[in-house]
SEMAR-240544 format. One line per field, with one value per residue (C-alpha): residue in one letter; x, y, z. Coordinates in Angstrom, 3 decimals. Layout:
% SEMAR-240544
residu = A,...
x = X,...
y = Y,...
z = Z,...
//
This chain:
% SEMAR-240544
residu = M,S,L,E,F,Y,L,Q,V,V,R,L,L,R,A,G,R,V,L,A,V,A,T,V,V,G,R,Q,G,S,T,P,R,S,A,G,A,K,M,I,V,T,D,S,G,E,T,V,F,S,V,G,G,G,A,F,E,A,L,V,I,E,D,A,K,E,A,I,R,A,G,R,G,F,E,R,E,Y,R,F,T,E,Q,G,D,G,A,T,G,M,V,C,G,G,S,A,R,V,F,L,E,V,V,R,P,P,A,C,L,F,V,F,G,G,G,H,V,G,R,E,V,A,R,Q,G,S,R,L,G,F,E,V,T,V,I,D,D,R,Q,G,F,L,E,A,G,R,Y,P,A,G,V,R,R,V,R,A,G,C,D,F,S,S,G,L,P,G,I,P,P,G,A,F,V,A,V,V,T,R,C,H,R,T,D,L,A,A,V,R,H,A,V,G,R,G,A,A,Y,V,G,L,I,G,S,R,R,K,I,A,T,V,L,E,R,A,E,E,L,G,T,P,K,G,A,L,A,E,V,R,G,P,I,G,L,A,I,G,A,E,T,P,E,E,I,A,V,S,I,A,A,E,M,I,A,V,R,H,G,A,P,A,V,Q,A,S,C,S,A,R,R,G,G,R,D,R,F,P,A,G,N,G,A,T,I,T,P,I,S,R,G,R,R,A,R,A,R,P,L,S
x = -11.218,-8.536,-7.993,-4.658,-6.489,-8.258,-5.088,-3.352,-6.199,-5.901,-2.113,-2.272,-5.053,-3.136,-0.207,-2.471,-2.819,-5.878,-6.909,-9.120,-10.371,-11.083,-13.547,-14.606,-18.400,-19.411,-18.017,-19.062,-17.087,-13.376,-11.783,-8.596,-10.347,-13.737,-16.234,-15.068,-11.394,-9.980,-7.013,-5.836,-4.501,-2.826,-2.795,0.707,-0.356,1.143,-0.907,-1.544,-3.152,-4.412,-7.535,-5.853,-2.688,-1.757,-3.381,-6.679,-5.130,-3.147,-6.430,-8.029,-5.076,-5.382,-9.118,-8.488,-6.085,-8.706,-11.302,-8.918,-8.323,-12.079,-12.807,-15.612,-15.946,-17.621,-18.218,-16.696,-16.886,-13.763,-14.015,-11.321,-11.277,-8.858,-11.322,-14.506,-15.709,-13.914,-11.511,-8.422,-6.496,-6.728,-8.316,-9.981,-13.421,-15.093,-15.864,-15.599,-17.295,-15.162,-16.358,-13.835,-14.388,-12.379,-11.353,-9.845,-8.189,-10.278,-9.677,-7.714,-9.400,-7.242,-9.201,-7.088,-8.759,-10.495,-13.056,-16.828,-16.844,-13.739,-15.212,-18.406,-16.464,-14.445,-17.648,-19.204,-16.008,-15.867,-19.455,-18.618,-15.684,-12.838,-9.670,-9.793,-6.927,-7.599,-4.765,-4.713,-2.146,-4.412,-4.358,-7.821,-9.297,-7.668,-9.175,-10.244,-13.789,-14.470,-14.172,-15.346,-13.118,-10.389,-9.901,-6.206,-5.270,-2.095,-0.754,0.804,3.334,2.152,0.040,0.493,4.133,5.436,4.450,1.967,1.322,2.161,-0.673,-0.675,-1.942,-5.708,-6.316,-9.133,-8.313,-10.690,-9.100,-11.354,-8.906,-9.494,-8.018,-6.520,-2.958,-3.423,-5.477,-2.550,-0.131,-2.514,-3.291,0.377,1.078,-1.849,-1.657,0.634,0.682,-1.927,-4.833,-8.226,-9.870,-8.668,-11.433,-11.055,-13.728,-14.458,-15.826,-14.738,-12.695,-10.934,-10.180,-8.823,-6.536,-5.242,-4.483,-2.887,-0.565,0.229,1.275,3.370,5.140,6.047,3.265,2.802,-0.311,-1.143,-1.102,-3.404,-5.884,-6.644,-8.388,-12.189,-13.636,-15.787,-15.784,-18.864,-21.883,-24.251,-27.111,-27.588,-25.748,-25.636,-24.757,-21.501,-23.480,-25.044,-21.732,-20.165,-22.970,-22.308,-18.579,-19.252,-21.621,-18.947,-16.362,-18.775,-19.429,-15.685,-15.124,-17.779,-17.333,-20.955,-22.639,-22.757,-18.998,-19.185,-21.875,-19.793,-16.705,-18.711,-19.939,-16.354,-15.361,-18.021,-16.699,-18.297,-16.721,-13.173,-10.340,-8.571,-6.192,-3.001,-4.533,-4.577,-7.883,-11.582,-14.378,-18.102,-20.197,-21.201,-24.528,-26.886,-28.656,-28.018,-24.222,-21.387,-20.123,-17.934,-18.120,-15.134,-13.116,-12.856
y = 2.970,0.335,-1.883,-0.135,3.066,1.361,-0.460,2.910,4.264,1.281,1.612,5.267,4.773,1.938,4.316,6.675,9.302,11.515,11.751,13.672,11.761,14.088,12.718,14.386,14.038,16.133,17.985,20.266,21.076,20.483,19.196,17.242,14.162,12.471,12.008,9.341,10.345,10.237,11.558,10.971,13.967,13.342,15.631,16.761,17.583,14.546,13.122,9.709,9.540,12.634,14.519,16.370,18.160,21.791,24.778,22.885,20.093,22.557,24.246,20.885,19.975,23.222,22.680,19.084,20.274,22.767,19.970,17.940,20.918,21.538,17.851,17.761,17.328,19.533,19.861,22.631,23.720,24.684,26.675,26.365,30.074,32.861,34.972,34.689,32.582,29.250,30.193,28.020,30.370,27.822,28.460,25.119,26.688,23.815,23.190,20.332,19.585,17.821,16.204,16.192,13.487,13.380,9.865,9.209,6.062,4.235,5.472,3.078,1.727,0.033,-1.997,-2.856,-5.894,-8.725,-9.605,-9.225,-5.450,-5.420,-8.027,-6.003,-2.765,-4.513,-5.716,-2.251,-0.666,-3.027,-2.196,1.508,1.239,1.434,-0.538,-2.499,-3.955,-5.908,-6.263,-8.747,-10.808,-13.874,-16.004,-17.387,-13.903,-13.419,-16.397,-15.477,-16.722,-14.051,-11.187,-10.144,-10.863,-8.278,-7.504,-7.547,-9.380,-8.619,-10.739,-8.462,-9.441,-10.406,-7.620,-5.549,-5.001,-5.355,-6.009,-3.134,-1.688,1.879,4.419,6.706,10.292,10.498,6.954,5.926,3.952,2.090,0.787,-1.976,-4.445,-6.841,-4.861,-1.551,-2.870,-3.640,-0.469,1.501,-0.026,0.568,4.174,5.065,3.581,5.324,8.938,11.642,10.283,12.529,10.085,11.541,9.570,7.681,6.227,4.298,2.067,1.846,3.743,7.283,6.092,3.417,5.826,8.420,5.776,4.663,8.201,9.185,6.187,6.963,10.466,9.097,6.853,9.854,10.175,13.931,15.496,17.080,13.686,12.202,15.005,13.249,10.399,10.265,8.340,6.615,5.714,6.203,8.482,8.463,6.315,4.076,1.167,-2.103,-5.100,-5.431,-4.868,-1.667,-0.412,-0.979,1.058,3.924,3.788,3.656,6.628,8.687,7.789,8.756,12.069,12.718,11.776,14.240,16.924,16.460,18.403,15.218,15.461,19.069,18.192,15.280,17.448,20.138,17.547,16.374,19.922,20.094,20.529,17.390,15.180,16.425,14.221,15.232,18.172,17.379,14.953,16.018,14.582,15.008,12.461,11.984,8.899,6.633,6.016,8.430,5.559,3.976,4.127,4.959,2.124,-0.095,-3.437,-5.742,-4.531,-7.701
z = 21.310,21.686,24.706,25.162,26.149,29.059,30.083,30.346,32.488,34.824,34.983,35.954,38.506,40.140,40.428,42.380,39.660,39.232,35.585,33.237,30.205,27.277,24.717,21.487,21.697,18.703,15.712,12.871,9.771,9.519,12.748,13.536,14.985,14.736,17.554,19.997,19.998,23.533,25.433,29.018,30.944,34.316,37.341,36.334,32.769,31.062,28.187,26.702,23.233,21.404,20.403,17.573,18.619,18.129,19.800,20.146,22.182,24.302,25.301,26.080,28.316,30.265,30.692,31.779,34.459,35.616,35.812,37.982,40.277,40.566,41.062,38.498,34.765,32.183,28.461,26.352,22.718,20.795,17.564,14.945,14.265,15.096,17.088,19.132,22.075,22.294,19.491,19.223,16.961,14.147,10.768,9.939,10.375,12.206,15.861,18.323,21.640,24.234,27.447,30.292,32.901,36.131,37.174,40.578,41.908,44.504,48.036,50.226,53.355,55.979,58.516,61.548,63.072,61.255,63.912,63.704,63.196,60.996,58.682,58.251,57.698,54.981,53.332,53.423,52.139,49.179,48.235,48.409,46.021,48.522,47.930,51.181,53.210,56.410,58.923,61.787,63.652,63.739,60.616,61.273,60.946,57.542,55.741,52.206,52.726,55.353,52.870,49.409,46.445,46.020,49.708,50.528,53.738,55.697,58.544,61.166,63.783,67.269,68.815,65.626,66.551,62.984,59.381,59.173,55.690,54.790,55.023,51.962,52.161,51.751,52.999,55.340,58.483,60.798,64.000,65.318,66.843,69.738,72.666,73.735,73.301,69.608,69.140,70.538,68.028,65.115,66.050,66.480,63.048,61.318,62.499,61.185,57.635,56.011,56.208,55.382,58.169,61.258,63.415,66.680,68.204,71.934,74.913,75.688,78.648,76.622,73.757,76.198,77.697,74.288,73.160,76.466,76.249,72.622,73.636,76.497,73.979,71.841,69.276,68.648,70.110,66.760,65.053,67.703,67.048,63.744,65.572,65.468,68.340,69.136,65.466,63.281,63.191,66.166,64.841,67.880,66.265,68.239,66.028,64.047,60.861,62.227,63.582,60.167,58.573,61.007,60.199,56.460,56.780,58.539,55.896,53.111,54.849,55.118,51.493,50.322,52.972,54.042,56.873,58.975,59.397,60.544,63.058,64.312,64.651,66.474,68.944,69.499,70.387,73.093,76.646,78.079,75.451,75.656,76.774,79.987,79.737,77.896,75.415,71.793,70.584,71.251,71.120,70.874,71.694,68.837,70.545,72.252,73.994,77.398,77.109,74.780,72.614,74.759,73.003,72.581,69.645,67.544
//
C-alpha cells in the first residue's frame, strides 16, 4: 500500500474523523481486487481508495459504517454470486474476505495547571495515547523539558482569564491548577461543552466552594454536574505520581465505560458526599484514609 494511503488516514484522524479501514485479507476465484487492497470509510460514509467498486464495495461500505457505529471491527466474507449467504449480486463466482478495523483519533486531554500533579498527569496521558495539552499562566511551568515530546503547551492569561483553548466534545479535562481562583476559571471554561470527563482536584470543601461560586457567576447547574471531584479513583494516592495514576485510572474507566466509573458515580450520589442544597454537582473523596485530598493544586 502506498504512503498516500497512510497520509490520508493521518489527515482524517487529525480532522477528528472516526474511520473504518477495509482490507481484503483473502480471496478465492475471480474477484475485483487482490489480497491487501484497502479502502478508508469515514463516519459519514465517504470513501478514499477502493476495494473493487460495484455492489461488492457498496456492501463493504455499509458494513464499515456498522463497524463504526458498533465501535469494533470484524471480518466478513463476500461471495460474488447472485444468491446465498454473503451474496453480492455479482456473477464473478469468487469470494473475498474483508477485515474492517475501526480507527479513532486520539482522545484530547486538557490539563489545566502545569505544576507537580499536572506534569505527572500529562506524562501519564501521553503514555496512554491521549493528545495532551497543558495550560498554565506561568511560563516557567510550560518549559518543553517538563513534558514528553508532542505535548502541546498553552500560555493562558493571568489567572486563566484569557487565552484558554477550545474544549471539543468528547475531550478529557483535568483541572489541577494552583488555587481555587484559577480552578474556578478553568472549570467554568471546561463545562457545558460535551466533554467526556471533567475532574477537579481538592478537598470536598474547596470543590464545593468553587462550584458554588461558578453557579453564582452564571454557570448552569446542569453543566456543573459534569464535574468529578475530588478527581481520580479512591486508591489512597499521596504523591503527585500516585495522584496522576488515580486520575489516569478514572479517565481509562470513563473511556471504556468500566464498572469503576459506575462505582465512583454511585459513591458521589451518596447523601454524605453531596454538596449543600442548590449546588449542581456531587463529590466523593479521592482518599479513604485520614482525610480527603486537600493538597495544594499545583
